[in-house]
Structures are given as structure tokens and as C-alpha cells.
C-alpha positions as CSV (number, residue, x, y, z in Angstrom):
1,M,87.7,-122.3,202.4
2,R,86.2,-118.8,202.5
3,V,83.4,-120.0,204.2
4,L,85.6,-121.3,206.7
5,A,87.4,-118.1,207.3
6,A,84.5,-116.4,207.6
7,S,83.3,-118.5,210.5
8,T,86.8,-118.4,212.0
9,L,86.1,-114.3,212.2
10,V,83.1,-114.8,213.8
11,L,84.4,-116.7,216.6
12,C,87.3,-114.7,216.8
13,G,84.8,-111.8,217.1
14,L,83.1,-113.4,219.9
15,A,86.2,-114.4,221.8
16,A,89.0,-112.0,220.8
17,A,91.1,-113.2,223.6
18,A,91.1,-116.6,222.6
19,C,92.4,-115.7,219.2
20,G,95.5,-113.4,220.5
21,G,93.5,-110.4,219.5
22,T,92.2,-107.3,222.2
23,A,88.8,-107.2,223.7
24,N,86.5,-104.8,222.3
25,S,86.2,-101.4,224.2
26,E,82.5,-102.2,225.0
27,R,83.6,-105.1,227.5
28,V,83.3,-104.5,231.2
29,A,86.2,-105.1,233.3
30,A,85.8,-107.3,236.5
31,P,85.8,-105.8,239.9
32,V,89.1,-105.7,241.4
33,A,89.1,-106.5,245.3
34,A,90.4,-103.4,247.2
35,Q,94.0,-104.2,248.5
36,P,95.1,-102.9,252.0
37,S,97.4,-99.9,252.3
38,A,100.9,-100.4,253.3
39,A,100.2,-98.6,256.5
40,E,97.3,-101.0,257.3
41,T,99.6,-104.3,256.3
42,S,102.4,-102.6,258.4
43,A,100.2,-102.5,261.5
44,A,98.5,-105.9,261.0
45,G,102.1,-107.1,260.9
46,A,103.1,-105.5,264.1
47,K,100.3,-107.0,265.9
48,T,100.9,-110.5,264.9
49,L,104.6,-110.0,266.0
50,A,103.7,-108.7,269.2
51,A,101.4,-111.3,270.3
52,A,103.9,-114.0,269.0
53,E,106.4,-112.1,271.5
54,V,103.9,-112.3,274.4
55,R,103.3,-116.1,273.7
56,K,107.1,-117.1,273.5
57,K,108.0,-115.3,276.8
58,P,109.0,-118.0,279.1
59,L,106.7,-116.7,281.9
60,S,103.7,-115.6,280.0
61,G,100.6,-116.8,281.8
62,K,102.4,-117.3,285.4
63,T,101.8,-115.1,288.5
64,I,104.7,-114.5,290.8
65,V,104.4,-112.6,294.1
66,I,107.5,-110.7,295.7
67,D,107.7,-110.1,299.2
68,P,110.5,-107.3,300.2
69,G,111.1,-107.9,303.8
70,H,110.1,-105.4,306.4
71,N,109.8,-101.9,305.6
72,G,111.4,-98.7,305.8
73,G,109.0,-96.8,308.2
74,N,108.7,-99.5,310.6
75,Y,110.9,-98.3,313.1
76,K,108.8,-95.4,313.7
77,H,105.9,-97.4,314.7
78,P,106.9,-99.9,317.0
79,K,103.4,-100.2,318.4
80,A,102.2,-101.3,315.2
81,I,104.9,-103.8,314.2
82,N,105.0,-105.5,317.7
83,R,101.3,-106.4,317.5
84,Q,101.1,-110.2,317.9
85,V,99.6,-112.5,315.4
86,N,99.0,-115.9,315.3
87,V,101.2,-117.9,312.7
88,L,99.6,-121.3,313.7
89,T,102.9,-122.7,315.5
90,Q,103.1,-119.6,317.7
91,W,102.3,-115.9,318.1
92,K,105.0,-113.3,316.5
93,A,105.2,-109.7,316.2
94,C,103.6,-108.4,313.0
95,D,106.8,-107.4,311.6
96,T,110.1,-106.2,312.5
97,T,112.8,-103.5,311.5
98,G,114.8,-105.8,309.9
99,T,118.7,-105.6,310.3
100,S,121.2,-103.0,308.5
101,T,124.9,-102.9,307.8
102,N,127.4,-101.4,310.2
103,D,127.2,-98.1,308.5
104,G,123.4,-97.9,308.5
105,Y,122.3,-99.5,305.0
106,S,118.9,-100.9,306.2
107,E,117.8,-104.3,305.2
108,A,114.7,-102.7,304.2
109,A,116.1,-100.5,301.6
110,F,118.1,-103.7,300.1
111,T,115.0,-105.6,300.1
112,W,113.1,-103.2,298.2
113,D,115.6,-102.4,295.7
114,V,116.4,-105.8,294.9
115,S,112.6,-106.6,294.6
116,Q,111.9,-103.6,292.4
117,R,115.1,-105.1,290.1
118,L,113.6,-108.8,290.2
119,A,110.3,-107.6,289.5
120,K,111.5,-105.7,286.4
121,I,113.2,-108.8,285.1
122,L,110.1,-111.3,285.8
123,K,107.9,-108.8,284.1
124,S,110.2,-108.7,280.6
125,Q,109.5,-112.6,280.7
126,G,106.0,-112.2,280.6
127,A,104.8,-112.7,284.2
128,D,102.4,-111.1,286.0
129,V,104.5,-109.7,288.8
130,K,102.7,-108.6,292.4
131,L,104.7,-107.0,295.5
132,T,103.5,-107.2,299.2
133,R,104.3,-103.7,299.9
134,K,104.1,-100.3,297.4
135,N,107.3,-98.3,298.8
136,N,109.9,-98.3,301.5
137,T,108.5,-95.5,303.6
138,S,105.6,-97.1,305.2
139,V,104.5,-99.6,307.7
140,G,104.0,-103.3,307.5
141,P,102.1,-105.3,305.9
142,C,102.0,-107.9,309.1
143,I,103.7,-111.1,308.2
144,T,100.1,-112.6,308.2
145,E,99.0,-110.3,305.4
146,R,102.0,-111.0,303.3
147,A,101.1,-114.5,303.0
148,A,97.3,-113.7,302.0
149,I,98.2,-111.5,299.5
150,G,100.2,-114.5,297.5
151,N,97.2,-116.9,298.2
152,K,94.6,-114.2,296.9
153,A,96.8,-113.9,293.8
154,G,97.1,-117.8,293.3
155,A,100.8,-117.3,292.7
156,D,102.6,-119.9,290.9
157,A,105.5,-119.0,293.1
158,A,106.3,-116.5,295.8
159,I,109.4,-115.2,297.2
160,S,110.3,-113.3,300.2
161,V,113.7,-111.5,299.8
162,H,116.0,-110.5,303.1
163,A,119.3,-110.1,304.2
164,D,120.5,-111.6,307.8
165,G,122.4,-109.7,310.7
166,S,124.7,-112.1,312.4
167,A,128.1,-112.4,314.1
168,A,130.8,-110.7,311.8
169,A,132.7,-113.7,310.8
170,N,129.6,-115.4,309.7
171,H,128.9,-115.3,305.9
172,G,127.2,-116.6,302.8
173,F,123.3,-116.9,301.9
174,H,120.9,-119.7,302.8
175,V,117.4,-120.6,301.5
176,I,114.1,-121.0,304.2
177,M,111.4,-123.4,303.3
178,P,108.5,-124.5,304.9
179,K,107.9,-127.8,307.1
180,K,104.4,-129.4,307.3
181,I,102.5,-128.0,310.2
182,N,99.4,-129.9,309.8
183,G,98.2,-126.6,308.2
184,P,97.3,-124.8,305.2
185,V,101.0,-124.8,303.8
186,D,101.2,-128.6,303.8
187,P,100.1,-129.2,300.3
188,V,102.6,-126.8,298.9
189,V,105.8,-128.1,300.9
190,N,107.3,-130.3,298.3
191,D,106.9,-127.6,295.4
192,S,108.5,-125.0,298.2
193,R,111.2,-127.4,298.3
194,R,111.5,-127.5,294.5
195,L,111.5,-123.6,294.4
196,G,113.9,-123.5,297.1
197,L,116.4,-125.5,295.2
198,A,116.1,-123.8,292.0
199,V,116.4,-120.4,293.3
200,R,119.6,-121.5,295.5
201,D,121.2,-122.9,292.5
202,G,120.2,-119.8,290.3
203,F,121.4,-117.3,293.0
204,K,124.9,-119.2,293.5
205,K,125.6,-119.1,289.7
206,E,124.9,-115.6,289.3
207,T,126.5,-114.1,292.3
208,G,129.3,-116.4,293.3
209,L,128.4,-116.1,296.7
210,P,129.1,-119.1,299.3
211,Y,126.5,-121.2,300.9
212,S,126.0,-120.1,304.6
213,T,128.7,-120.9,307.1
214,Y,126.2,-120.8,309.9
215,I,122.8,-122.0,309.1
216,G,121.2,-125.0,307.0
217,S,123.0,-127.4,305.2
218,K,124.1,-126.8,301.6
219,A,122.3,-123.5,302.1
220,L,118.9,-124.8,302.8
221,S,117.1,-124.4,306.0
222,F,113.6,-126.0,307.1
223,R,111.4,-123.6,309.6
224,N,107.8,-123.7,310.9
225,D,107.9,-120.6,313.0
226,L,107.7,-118.2,310.0
227,G,104.0,-116.8,309.2
228,G,105.2,-116.0,305.8
229,L,105.6,-119.7,305.1
230,N,103.2,-121.4,307.4
231,L,100.2,-119.5,306.1
232,S,100.7,-119.9,302.5
233,T,98.8,-122.0,300.3
234,V,101.0,-121.2,297.0
235,P,104.8,-122.3,296.8
236,K,106.9,-120.0,298.9
237,I,110.3,-119.7,299.9
238,F,112.7,-117.0,302.2
239,V,116.0,-116.4,300.7
240,E,118.7,-114.6,303.2
241,A,121.0,-113.2,300.6
242,G,123.8,-112.9,303.1
243,N,125.1,-111.2,306.1
244,M,124.8,-107.6,306.2
245,R,127.1,-107.7,309.3
246,N,129.6,-109.3,307.5
247,A,132.1,-106.3,306.1
248,G,132.6,-108.1,302.8
249,E,129.0,-109.0,302.2
250,A,128.0,-105.6,303.1
251,A,130.2,-103.7,300.5
252,K,128.4,-105.9,298.0
253,F,124.9,-105.3,299.3
254,Q,125.6,-101.7,299.0
255,D,126.8,-102.0,294.8
256,P,123.9,-101.4,292.4
257,A,125.5,-103.9,290.0
258,F,125.8,-106.6,292.5
259,R,122.2,-106.2,293.6
260,Q,121.2,-106.6,290.1
261,R,123.1,-109.8,289.8
262,I,121.2,-111.0,293.0
263,A,117.8,-109.9,291.3
264,Q,118.9,-111.8,288.2
265,G,119.8,-114.9,290.0
266,L,116.7,-114.8,291.8
267,A,114.7,-114.4,288.7
268,D,116.7,-117.0,287.0
269,G,115.9,-119.9,290.0
270,V,112.0,-118.7,289.5
271,Q,111.9,-119.4,285.7
272,N,113.7,-122.7,286.3
273,Y,111.2,-123.9,288.6
274,L,108.4,-122.4,286.7
275,K,109.5,-124.2,283.5
């Protein structure tokens, strides 16, 4: 038994931990990997969350072109905007001044404001948004150039924002879509119609405005005389938000809160189309 005990002591000396003892002071501790600081961990987590947010936004990876109709400076340059351009089915003026309410709120100002609001909403959903003009004080661009901007961007959807100027009793909104003309728009006519239907429904739901009482059927109108549509190689529509000469709709258009609802309705329609 003495010999056995001694042997046990020798073994425990070689492996103190195995016998429940403490390792001797000469034992070298294994290196411990450096741990990231709290700040580094937080930064890495934030980056991961940010990347996840971008990935899950509904319009991430989509390019959308918004075309605010007319321009606030057009009326000062009649020679420039009256220049005739070829829209394939006819020759038309480069651009126009647009209409206005009876008390002078211009269509150009309305379309610029709504387009700015629309762009902000779409960007918040992850879209890459491009506008065909940068302000409401300059001239143009021509209708041919507006189409070219959408084509160059390879837009997944393009929308031209307008309001109509008709007889005071007429009211309601409508969406204009292209027809086949044996031209560049032909391949996207069907997609443009799908975009138009989605935007019509989103606009109606958000704004509560009625379908047009004087143009189209169920707020849908198909045309082959608009350069912005005829020359487009991407899905594109025009939206006439209502009649600026109708007192009730004119009052709504001059209300910033209602313009926000218009922008939201357009955004909802574009998003539904792109799903």
C-alpha cells in the first residue's frame, strides 16, 4: 500500500488538475484570443442591421423616374418651348406652360411639389429615384428629352405627374397609357398598362377622388400622341390628378396635406406594380 500511495503521489504531481489539486506556479497559461471591445461589437451589429434594412426595403434595386409636368419658367421662353419635335406620330411643341387654378396656382408648381413628395416616399422604400427636372424655375426639358431620361436610366417604372385644365364642371382623375405605334414603346405597352392599373387603384384608395367624368373609361385613357409615351422604352404612364379648373379639386390641390396623399397614392401604386 505504501508503494501504491507513492505512485499515486507521483502521478498527481504530473497532473495536479486531474487529482483535484492546483497546477504549480511554473505552468505556462495558454494564450487567450483577444475579445472585441464593446464599441467594436456595437459597430459591427449596426452595420449588419443596416445591411438587413436595405435588403428588406420593398423597392431596393429598383429605378424609378418621376417626370414633373411642365416647368415654372416655361412661360418666359415661348420660342424654346414652342420648338417643334418629332413624337413619331406627329410633330408637337417641345413643351407647354401647363394650366393653373383660377386663382393662379400653376400646374408646374403642383407637379413639382407632388413629385418631390413622391420621390421622398420612394427613396425611403429603397428605390433609386431620378427626376426629369431639377427645379421649378427653369425651362423644359422637351418631351423627347423627358422620355430619353427614363430610357437612359433603364427605369423599372416611369410616371409623369400632371393635372388637367378643363371645363369647371368636369372633375376626377385619369391615367394615360401608351398605344402601340409600331415604334419603341410597343414592347412595354402591356407593362405600362399594368403600371397604370396599379397606380389608378392606389391613387383612388388614398385620395378618394372620383374617376374622371369627362375622359376615358374607369379613369383609363390610351393615347398615341404623347412624346413622353411614344418614345419610351420603359414602362411609363401619365397621371392627370384632376381638374385644376374645378373649384373643389383646385382647393384640394392647394392643400399640402392633400398633395401628400396624392404622392402616397402614386407611391402605393408603383410599389404594387413592382412587387
